[in-house]
Structure formats: structure tokens, C-alpha cells
C-alpha positions in Angstrom: 140.7 95.5 86.1 137.2 94.0 86.5 134.6 93.0 84.1 131.1 94.4 83.8 129.8 91.3 85.7 132.6 91.4 88.4 132.6 94.3 91.1 135.7 95.0 93.2 134.5 95.4 96.7 137.3 95.6 99.5 136.8 92.6 101.9 134.2 90.7 99.5 134.5 87.1 100.0 132.6 84.3 98.1 130.9 81.9 100.4 127.8 80.8 102.2 126.5 82.2 105.3 123.5 81.4 107.6 121.5 84.4 108.8 122.1 84.8 112.6 118.7 85.6 114.2 120.3 87.0 117.2 122.0 89.7 115.3 119.3 90.1 112.5 115.8 91.6 112.3 112.9 91.1 110.0 110.9 94.2 110.7 108.4 96.6 108.9 106.6 99.9 109.3 103.1 100.6 107.7 100.8 103.5 107.8 97.7 103.1 109.6 94.6 105.2 108.6 97.1 107.5 106.8 97.6 109.1 110.3 100.1 107.0 112.2 102.7 104.4 111.8 102.7 100.8 113.0 105.8 99.0 113.6 106.5 95.5 114.0 108.6 92.4 113.3 108.6 88.6 112.9 110.3 87.0 116.0 111.2 83.8 114.1 113.0 83.4 110.8 116.0 81.8 109.2 118.0 82.3 106.1 121.1 81.9 103.9 123.3 84.4 102.1 125.4 82.9 99.3 128.0 85.5 97.7 129.4 84.3 94.3 132.7 85.2 92.9 130.5 87.1 90.3 128.5 89.3 92.6 125.6 89.3 90.2 125.1 85.5 90.9 124.8 86.1 94.6 121.6 85.2 96.5 119.7 85.5 99.6 116.9 83.1 100.8 114.9 83.7 104.0 112.0 81.7 105.5 109.7 83.6 107.9 107.4 82.1 110.4 104.2 84.1 109.9 102.8 83.1 113.3 105.7 85.0 114.9 104.1 88.4 113.5 104.3 91.0 116.3 103.2 94.6 116.5 102.7 94.6 120.4 98.9 94.6 119.8 97.6 91.0 120.2 94.1 91.8 119.0 95.6 93.4 115.6 98.2 90.5 115.5 95.6 87.8 115.7 93.6 89.6 112.9 96.7 89.9 110.7 97.4 86.0 111.5 93.7 85.2 110.5 92.2 84.0 107.2 91.7 87.7 106.4 95.4 88.2 105.7 98.2 85.7 106.4 96.0 82.7 107.1 98.8 81.2 109.0 97.0 77.8 109.8 97.3 77.1 105.9 100.3 79.2 105.0 102.7 78.9 108.1 105.8 80.4 106.4 106.5 83.1 104.1 109.7 82.8 101.6 111.8 85.6 100.3 114.3 84.9 97.5 116.5 87.3 95.8 
């Protein structure tokens, strides 16, 4: 029997893992002008996944290189990297924590 803070998941193992960028992806889809979708990804990122015996105490941390933003349109990508949006010269990385 498990308590409310413990969840029985077959194969669940507590530990720390490094996110493998070869087998992982940081991607997005946004609407453009309410007509079409723009898809893109960040080419460079790293992170760690920590699973706790109490699954509610588990965490993910990822650091994303904002200069690696790519939608396959260099003009748009340069604009997104500029001071109008990411301002990568001042803020080179974005951090996600959960």
C-alpha cells in the first residue's frame, strides 16, 4: 500500500539523470498571424532530472542556449534573438525548473 505522497509506478527508480541532447528535443509551435503555425527548436540545451523516492519531490532543471533558437528562417530568428524579444547578448540562457 502507498501513502498519498507516494505513487506506485512500475519500473520507477529514484536517481539523478542527465538529459541526453542527442535523444531529447526542446521544441515549440506558435501561431503566426492567426493563420499558420511556426515550428522551431533550440539546438543547444542541457539539464538534469532528479527522481525522488517520494515522486512529489522529484524535479527537472533545464538550461537552454537562447542563441540556438531556430525556426529555419534566419531573418525571423535574428529578430527573436534581438533586444525586441530574447536579447541574447544580455540574457544568453533561459532556465526551466519544475
